[in-house]
C-alpha positions in Angstrom: 80.5 -225.8 -139.2 80.7 -226.7 -143.0 78.6 -224.7 -145.6 77.0 -226.6 -148.3 77.2 -226.8 -151.9 73.7 -224.6 -153.5 72.3 -225.4 -156.1 70.1 -223.0 -157.8 67.1 -223.3 -159.2 66.5 -222.1 -162.4 70.0 -221.0 -164.4 73.1 -221.0 -163.1 73.9 -216.9 -162.7 77.0 -215.7 -164.3 78.6 -214.7 -161.2 78.7 -216.9 -158.3 79.3 -217.0 -154.3 81.2 -219.5 -152.8 78.9 -221.6 -152.3 76.7 -221.5 -155.6 80.2 -221.8 -157.6 80.7 -225.2 -154.7 77.8 -226.8 -156.4 78.2 -225.8 -160.1 81.9 -227.8 -159.9 79.6 -230.6 -157.8 81.9 -230.4 -154.9 80.0 -231.1 -151.7 81.1 -227.7 -149.1 82.3 -224.8 -149.9 85.2 -225.7 -147.7 86.3 -228.5 -150.7 85.8 -226.0 -152.7 88.5 -223.7 -151.8 90.7 -226.6 -150.9 90.6 -227.5 -154.4 90.9 -223.5 -155.3 93.7 -223.2 -153.3 95.6 -226.7 -154.5 95.4 -224.9 -158.0 91.8 -227.0 -159.4 89.9 -224.3 -159.5 90.6 -220.3 -160.7 90.8 -218.2 -158.0 88.0 -215.8 -157.4 87.7 -213.0 -160.3 86.5 -210.6 -157.1 87.7 -210.0 -154.2 86.7 -207.4 -151.5 87.9 -208.2 -148.1 85.4 -211.8 -147.2 83.7 -211.5 -150.2 84.5 -213.7 -153.4 83.0 -213.8 -156.4 83.8 -216.8 -159.3 82.8 -216.3 -162.9 80.8 -219.2 -164.6 82.5 -218.7 -168.0 86.1 -219.0 -165.6 84.5 -222.0 -163.8 83.6 -223.6 -166.8 86.3 -223.7 -168.5 88.1 -226.2 -166.1 84.9 -228.4 -166.3 85.2 -228.7 -169.7 89.1 -229.3 -169.6 88.5 -232.2 -167.2 86.1 -234.5 -168.8 86.2 -233.6 -172.9 82.9 -234.3 -174.4 81.2 -235.6 -171.6 81.7 -232.3 -169.5 80.7 -230.8 -172.4 77.4 -232.4 -172.8 76.9 -232.2 -169.3 77.5 -227.9 -169.2 74.9 -227.7 -171.6 72.4 -229.2 -169.6 73.5 -226.9 -166.7 
């Protein structure tokens, strides 16, 4: 069963579990986000303890900003 990406109300947290990181990066599901992590599109989790994985917003920001230039920077400021 696919885990949908989550978009929190309010501010994006600085530390994100997989569902929230997927939503932040615009992926449809946690599984599609994890496929992109394995492919090297997104960074590996900053924290990995057993099955728990946490991504840092600052790490994901670097990827989002580098992929879209000025348009992505404007969108990131809106987040």
